[in-house]
MITIFI-845148 format. One line per 4 residues: number of its first residue (from 1); their letters; for each residue y, z, x of N, C-alpha, C. Coordinates in steps of 0.001 Angstrom, whole numbers, always signed. Each point is the difference from the previous one (the first is absolute). Example, Ala and Ser with C-alpha at 12.3 -4.5 7.8 and 13.67 -1.06 7.14 Angstrom:
BEGIN
1> as> -5690:+7800:+13190:+1190:+0:-890:+1200:+0:+900 ~ +1050:-720:-350:+1190:+60:+820:+1090:+730:-770;
//
This chain:
BEGIN
1> msnt> -25679:-25664:-21577:+1035:+1038:-97:+1163:-385:+917 ~ +1213:-40:-560:+1143:-483:+762:+470:+1031:+1017 ~ +322:-477:+1203:+518:+837:+1078:+1462:-325:+248 ~ +815:+1033:+110:+1440:-179:+193:+459:+690:+1269;
5> vvld> +825:-696:+769:+671:+574:+1163:+1438:+311:-398 ~ +345:+1278:+5:+1374:+422:-282:+713:+143:+1343 ~ +937:-891:+250:+673:-57:+1295:+1414:+563:-81 ~ +275:+996:+818:+1380:+421:+212:+756:-1156:+662;
9> vdgt> +1318:+26:-86:+798:-1105:+540:+829:+440:+1212 ~ +933:+928:-202:+859:+446:+1105:-822:+697:+1077 ~ +95:-491:+1221:-735:+579:+1111:-1422:-495:+122 ~ -521:-618:-1060:-1362:-525:+5:+4:-1514:+126;
13> lvdt> +825:-661:-799:+95:-1460:+29:+1313:-498:+585 ~ +1047:+795:-121:+1298:-361:+593:+483:+1155:+873 ~ +643:-332:+1107:+366:+976:+1027:+1351:+626:-336 ~ -15:+984:-909:+1242:+561:-524:+186:+1485:+251;
17> nyhh> -1006:+708:+468:+108:+1458:+33:+1180:+505:+817 ~ +287:-665:+1115:+1102:+477:+835:+1351:-456:-549 ~ +22:-1115:-717:+1216:-382:-714:+316:+1048:-1071 ~ -1042:+418:-729:+208:+1041:-1009:+506:+1285:+641;
21> tvaw> -570:+360:+1130:+419:+1224:+685:+1479:-61:+371 ~ +425:-1100:+596:+1405:-153:+393:+910:+18:-1221 ~ -409:-685:-1078:+830:-37:-1210:+162:+1395:-593 ~ -1074:+772:-19:+98:+1368:-521:+864:+880:+897;
25> lraf> -147:-132:+1320:+832:+791:+905:+1479:-303:-208 ~ +329:-1273:-166:+1392:-371:-243:+479:+557:-1336 ~ -887:-12:-1000:+371:+545:-1307:+282:+1496:+95 ~ -879:+739:+674:+227:+1438:+158:+1307:+281:+741;
29> rsad> +248:-768:+1048:+1214:+247:+780:+1253:-341:-793 ~ -104:-959:-925:+1150:-343:-835:+386:+1153:-923 ~ -959:+899:-246:+263:+1189:-829:+168:+1248:+865 ~ +166:-193:+1316:+146:+1120:+940:-1211:+929:-5;
33> vtvp> -1177:-605:-201:-1261:+750:+64:-734:-466:+1251 ~ -323:+942:+881:-683:-348:+1241:-1471:+369:-103 ~ -859:-993:+187:-1449:+226:+20:-569:-756:+1195 ~ -1078:+498:+602:-582:-693:+1149:-729:-1276:-411;
37> gwrv> +99:-1016:+847:-614:-1282:-308:-1501:+79:-191 ~ -669:+856:+807:-1454:+76:-119:-409:+508:-1368 ~ +785:+895:-579:-342:+538:-1311:+149:-1061:-1079 ~ +1027:-828:+134:+164:-1098:-957:-1181:-959:+102;
41> hrai> -367:-368:+1230:-1129:-922:+162:-1268:+560:-615 ~ -231:+1310:+144:-1209:+614:-537:-55:-92:-1516 ~ +1164:-179:-635:+47:-74:-1463:-42:-1427:-534 ~ +125:-987:+880:-9:-1387:-459:-1374:-317:-586;
45> gmgg> +20:-603:-1164:-1236:-287:-731:-52:+744:-1312 ~ +695:+1150:-91:+175:+629:-1295:+1219:-629:-668 ~ +101:+143:-1286:+1122:-605:-712:+1317:+675:+306 ~ +1081:-742:-149:+1329:+543:+248:+361:+1139:-938;
49> dklv> -666:+70:-1159:+260:+1101:-930:-481:+1332:+558 ~ -905:-54:+972:-542:+1221:+596:+476:+214:+1439 ~ +434:-1055:+666:+265:+83:+1431:+1151:+943:+348 ~ +1068:-29:-769:+1172:+804:+357:-351:+1479:+66;
53> aava> -664:+509:-1023:-378:+1410:-12:-1014:+306:+1092 ~ -929:-927:+236:-1024:+229:+1018:+608:+91:+1389 ~ +1040:-777:+246:+602:-52:+1335:+1100:+1047:+175 ~ +829:+173:-1029:+1215:+814:+164:+69:+1213:-913;
57> gdkv> -952:+144:-908:-16:+1174:-855:+533:-254:-1402 ~ -320:+935:-899:+352:-162:-1409:+1508:+16:-239 ~ +744:+784:+785:+1454:+66:-229:+663:-1343:+293 ~ -434:-659:+1085:+569:-1313:+308:-377:-993:-1097;
61> eddh> -1213:+95:-503:-386:-863:-1118:+886:+256:-1207 ~ +195:+1272:-331:+817:+333:-1175:+1444:-451:+169 ~ +541:+165:+1215:+1421:-298:+231:+266:-1482:+257 ~ -959:-669:+664:+304:-1351:+496:-1093:-1047:-281;
65> gdal> -1080:+387:-671:-1165:-870:-97:+295:-1424:-439 ~ +669:-170:-1129:+261:-1349:-512:+927:-778:+932 ~ +1014:+673:+550:+927:-674:+913:-720:-433:+1277 ~ -926:+825:+479:-758:-351:+1201:-899:-1204:-252;
69> rtaw> -621:-47:-1152:-860:-1156:-308:+817:-1278:-124 ~ +1182:+118:-559:+885:-1176:-92:+422:-454:+1392 ~ +346:+949:+857:+398:-340:+1373:-1169:-585:+774 ~ -1193:+597:-153:-1187:-561:+671:-196:-1453:-392;
73> eryf> +102:-302:-1274:-205:-1374:-470:+1006:-945:+639 ~ +1247:+434:+96:+1038:-837:+608:-304:-270:+1470 ~ -358:+1048:+722:-288:-172:+1426:-1270:-827:+216 ~ -1004:+211:-834:-1238:-760:+160:+223:-1468:-325;
77> deml> +777:-275:-1043:+293:-1390:-362:+647:-747:+1156 ~ +813:+706:+793:+668:-640:+1130:-997:-461:+1064 ~ -1177:+617:+31:-1013:-343:+1000:-1119:-885:-544 ~ +84:-363:-1270:-1120:-677:-652:-388:-1301:+688;
81> deiq> +982:-740:+478:-288:-1289:+638:-679:+154:+1363 ~ -6:+1217:+555:-652:+234:+1291:-1509:+221:-145 ~ -448:+275:-1208:-1388:+422:-220:-955:-1174:+122 ~ -1136:+266:+643:-1022:-1018:+213:-1351:+517:-488;
85> pieg> -888:-911:-396:-1359:+421:-348:-707:+563:+1229 ~ -906:+921:-204:-845:+484:+1077:-1051:-1057:+304 ~ -298:-182:+1268:-955:-1023:+425:-1314:+133:-772 ~ -410:-1099:-598:-1270:-29:-711:+99:+293:-1485;
89> ahrl> +1194:+291:-517:+133:+377:-1413:-430:-1128:-932 ~ +513:-1193:+232:-361:-1134:-852:-1498:-280:+94 ~ -552:+42:+1196:-1430:-268:+185:-863:+1034:-725 ~ +432:+1267:+31:-763:+1046:-664:-72:-244:-1506;
93> irsa> +1139:-281:-603:+38:-208:-1449:-828:-1217:-388 ~ +163:-1095:+712:-740:-1213:-340:-1495:+174:+229 ~ -383:+710:+1042:-1423:+236:+242:-600:+849:-1115 ~ +749:+985:-469:-487:+842:-1094:-220:-815:-1265;
97> tdlg> +951:-848:-332:-160:-814:-1205:-1109:-1034:+182 ~ -168:-535:+1202:-1087:-953:+263:-1365:+656:-171 ~ -77:+1315:+237:-1251:+734:-185:-248:+366:-1456 ~ +943:-345:-867:-140:+316:-1410:+520:+1369:-385;
101> lavv> +730:+654:+913:+583:+1295:-301:+1318:-184:-739 ~ +245:+858:-982:+1325:+29:-617:+934:+765:+932 ~ +1234:-472:+126:+984:+644:+870:+1200:+403:-840 ~ +387:+1275:+119:+1220:+474:-644:+878:+644:+1069;
105> lass> +1245:-436:+85:+952:+595:+927:+703:+1148:-723 ~ -132:+1211:+539:+559:+1188:-651:+1033:+630:+932 ~ +1267:-210:-300:+1076:+438:+884:+847:+1080:-656 ~ +407:+993:+803:+952:+1007:-465:+1430:-516:+67;
109> gksk> +163:-1238:+446:+1333:-572:+137:+555:-527:-1302 ~ +1223:-477:+74:+661:-581:-1161:-454:-1440:-216 ~ +72:-444:-1253:-468:-1345:-342:+707:-1073:+827 ~ +1306:+139:+201:+736:-1044:+722:-460:-92:+1446;
113> hveh> -402:+1126:+586:-499:-25:+1367:-1391:-620:+52 ~ -861:+384:-944:-1349:-554:-15:+36:-1509:-252 ~ +895:-446:-847:+136:-1440:-234:+366:-723:+1292 ~ +850:+618:+812:+350:-583:+1299:-1221:-47:+912;
117> ylkl> -791:+1078:+5:-1198:+32:+838:-1014:-1067:-422 ~ -105:-227:-1294:-955:-1000:-483:+335:-1383:+545 ~ +1281:-289:+117:+399:-1285:+580:-440:-90:+1461 ~ +50:+1119:+705:-414:+9:+1403:-1516:-96:+136;
121> ldpg> -717:+641:-917:-1453:+116:+121:-751:-1203:-551 ~ +590:-688:-994:-681:-1118:-660:-1434:+393:-372 ~ -164:+1021:-864:-1330:+547:-248:-831:-781:-1004 ~ +593:-1011:-631:-724:-684:-1066:+157:+764:-1306;
125> dvaw> -905:-263:-921:+85:+580:-1334:-661:+1374:-21 ~ +768:+1024:+377:-513:+1368:-16:+919:+862:-873 ~ -557:+1066:-543:+796:+923:-797:+768:+940:+931 ~ +1102:+545:-503:+750:+960:+802:+768:+964:-896;
129> ttsd> +158:+1217:+512:+737:+1031:-714:+980:+660:+971 ~ +1028:+625:-561:+1015:+650:+827:+357:+1350:-597 ~ +897:+711:+660:+450:+1302:-497:+690:-125:-1356 ~ +499:-1203:-313:+650:-205:-1286:-982:+102:-1162;
133> dvdd> -1306:-71:+286:-1025:+1:-1045:-525:+1391:-332 ~ +429:+1028:+736:-578:+1334:-184:+1092:+1072:-25 ~ -369:+1161:-531:+916:+1142:-14:-105:+809:+1285 ~ -1214:+111:+548:-221:+783:+1217:-563:-898:+1090;
137> skpe> +618:+34:+1175:-419:-849:+1114:-996:+739:+891 ~ -487:-677:+1028:-929:+609:+947:+634:+1252:+619 ~ -816:+1048:+176:-1454:+39:+6:-669:+188:-1360 ~ +763:-1:-1102:-647:+11:-1306:-776:-1310:-178;
141> pdli> -1051:-6:-799:-865:-1187:-104:+475:-1037:-1000 ~ +1160:+218:-632:+428:-864:-1102:+26:-1482:+376 ~ +546:-303:+1179:+147:-1389:+419:-1365:-677:+134 ~ -963:+720:+559:-1349:-540:+146:-637:-199:-1370;
145> eval> +194:+950:-890:-598:-98:-1328:+569:-1181:-778 ~ +1301:-244:+125:+601:-1167:-643:-570:-1278:+597 ~ -153:-23:+1320:-565:-1178:+666:-1415:-288:-486 ~ -792:+1036:-175:-1373:-179:-443:-60:-510:-1436;
149> reag> +864:+511:-846:+51:-506:-1379:+442:-1454:-18 ~ +942:-328:+886:+483:-1385:+91:-1144:-955:+314 ~ -895:+444:+873:-1106:-860:+427:-1239:+149:-870 ~ -27:+988:-896:-1201:+254:-776:-1178:+348:+892;
153> sera> +272:+821:+1009:-981:+235:+1055:-1151:+886:-463 ~ -1176:-296:+546:-1170:+841:-216:-332:+822:+1248 ~ +234:-594:+1171:-211:+696:+1273:+1169:-345:+903 ~ +428:+965:+816:+1201:-248:+809:+4:+832:+1268;
157> vvig> +831:-429:+935:+300:+754:+1212:+1488:-187:+285 ~ +633:+1017:+574:+1429:-35:+309:+180:-166:+1502 ~ +903:-897:+396:+294:-232:+1416:+1478:+267:+234 ~ +309:+861:+985:+1391:+305:+273:+198:+550:+1397;
161> dsvw> +1253:+180:+375:+327:+412:+1367:+445:+1447:+99 ~ +221:+675:-1131:+583:+1347:+61:-924:+1041:-605 ~ +261:+1248:+352:-762:+1098:-589:+232:+68:-1503 ~ +1136:-501:-465:+312:+32:-1427:-871:-993:-762;
165> dcea> -349:-1122:+620:-942:-932:-625:-1370:+648:-146 ~ -442:+674:+1055:-1311:+655:-29:-25:+1113:-1034 ~ +1088:+752:-79:+81:+1090:-970:+1:-536:-1424 ~ +744:-1073:-244:+35:-597:-1339:-1377:-522:-398;
169> akra> -703:-621:+947:-1351:-491:-279:-924:+1154:-358 ~ +98:+1080:+756:-846:+1171:-263:+253:+540:-1404 ~ +1274:+82:-389:+341:+517:-1327:-466:-951:-1102 ~ -132:-1288:+333:-510:-981:-959:-1526:-53:+1;
173> glps> -627:+782:+875:-1449:+14:+69:-600:-1192:+701 ~ +762:-594:+928:-447:-1209:+686:-25:+194:+1512 ~ -865:-745:+691:+13:+28:+1461:+1204:-746:+542 ~ +378:+323:+1227:+1131:-690:+634:-366:-425:+1406;
177> igll> +660:-1057:+439:-96:-516:+1364:+1382:+103:+618 ~ +92:+545:+1206:+1287:+160:+656:+249:-1061:+1054 ~ +1267:-263:+237:+435:-922:+1053:+1037:+694:+877 ~ +11:-341:+1274:+953:+596:+937:+1327:-749:+34;
181> tggf> +159:-988:-858:+1160:-885:+44:+1311:+668:-394 ~ -60:+1180:-632:+1226:+657:-438:+441:+1144:+877 ~ -789:+304:+1038:+394:+1046:+925:-639:+1352:-243 ~ -899:+102:-971:-753:+1234:-211:-1255:-33:+855;
185> gede> -456:+1185:+438:-1136:+78:+902:-1343:-55:-703 ~ -1025:-399:+757:-1341:-126:-564:-511:+1325:-545 ~ +153:+1073:+751:-524:+1291:-430:+646:+476:-1290 ~ +1308:-168:-117:+658:+499:-1200:-343:-847:-1221;
189> lidr> -214:-1309:+176:-433:-841:-1122:-1383:+428:-473 ~ -896:+259:+939:-1342:+456:-363:+56:+1371:-653 ~ +844:+879:+530:+140:+1334:-584:+474:-60:-1449 ~ +783:-1029:-346:+509:-119:-1365:-913:-840:-895;
193> gasa> -1164:-411:+545:-996:-613:-877:-471:-1385:+375 ~ +599:-649:+1002:-437:-1348:+370:-1442:+27:+502 ~ -831:-897:-497:-1393:-55:+441:-153:-784:+1292 ~ +1004:-814:+332:+32:-741:+1264:+1443:-364:+285;
197> vyad> +302:-209:+1279:+1359:-371:+413:-87:-1187:+946 ~ +863:-990:-227:+19:-1212:+816:+1343:-133:+709 ~ -51:-556:+1197:+1220:-161:+782:+842:-1168:-480 ~ -638:-1011:-598:+732:-1197:-404:-692:-667:-1175;
201> ldtl> +702:-933:-628:-489:-634:-1217:-1138:-976:+259 ~ +18:-677:+1139:-1069:-956:+271:-1342:+694:+223 ~ +14:+1172:+628:-1239:+754:+162:-531:+443:-1354 ~ +883:+459:-867:-398:+362:-1360:-537:-1216:-745;
205> rael> +654:-1125:+154:-405:-1222:-712:-1448:-364:+317 ~ -421:+225:+1232:-1363:-354:+402:-1045:+878:-688 ~ +438:+1117:-592:-948:+925:-613:+254:+202:-1487 ~ +683:-955:-638:+321:+116:-1418:-1239:+168:-870;
209> sdlp> -1075:-687:+363:-1204:+59:-834:-690:+1355:+58 ~ +420:+861:+939:-633:+1313:+158:+859:+1145:-521 ~ +1060:-300:-730:+887:+1052:-483:-717:+902:-1009 ~ +350:+1299:-22:-691:+970:-857:+566:+57:-1417;
213> favv> -246:-1012:-792:+499:-20:-1375:-629:+1122:-821 ~ +798:+589:-905:-506:+1049:-871:+344:-353:-1453 ~ -784:+531:-908:+188:-282:-1421:+1321:+609:-484 ~ +741:-781:-755:+1281:+430:-563:-265:+631:-1351;
217> ddpk> +602:+1154:-243:-134:+652:-1303:+898:-662:-1018 ~ -566:-417:-1123:+764:-558:-1122:+1021:-1034:+434 ~ -416:-1133:+628:+952:-972:+503:+853:-642:-1063 ~ -442:+8:-1266:+767:-646:-1060:+894:+991:-750;
221> a> -56:+1277:+401:+737:+1032:-753:+1505:-204:+103;
//
């Protein structure tokens, strides 16, 4: 029975969460909308289609949503060359494939950003999906479900750094593993469904063979 590791990318494999936070803050300020930085950070990991309303309310989404997303993209693109892989990311992916696990990278980011990350990560021949592949982003389970169909998975586990990854896994009926690499706390990751939380990727890598894989419903659907 095939086992698949569904890996989040932003904040899990590449150190981008605070770049995203700064880009969103600049976008909000460009529209004369003031929001606290901590609130923006708490929303990183959900898709941009949901973040504006979650952070600033439905009226700001209705009045400025598309313009804010365009501004965020511009500001984030300016920082793209600063982004680095998180320590151990390449080793984690290669160790998983060496163990015979299928690996799918499931990112709420845009395809052009994920393509840039792939060059940094050098993950080998792995499948990947982005927000461009789905109608609803995290915490909805769509991205995970597309990733599982891509891999033809029979059993899977989701690994991510945010509460939104854990929530999406729960909605997909799958277990999740949390990481502290994105700035979310251990207790809140567990509260949102993570069965275990690791401080870094190398510690997780040492325990890949013990991950709690669960059966995927209708993987070919």
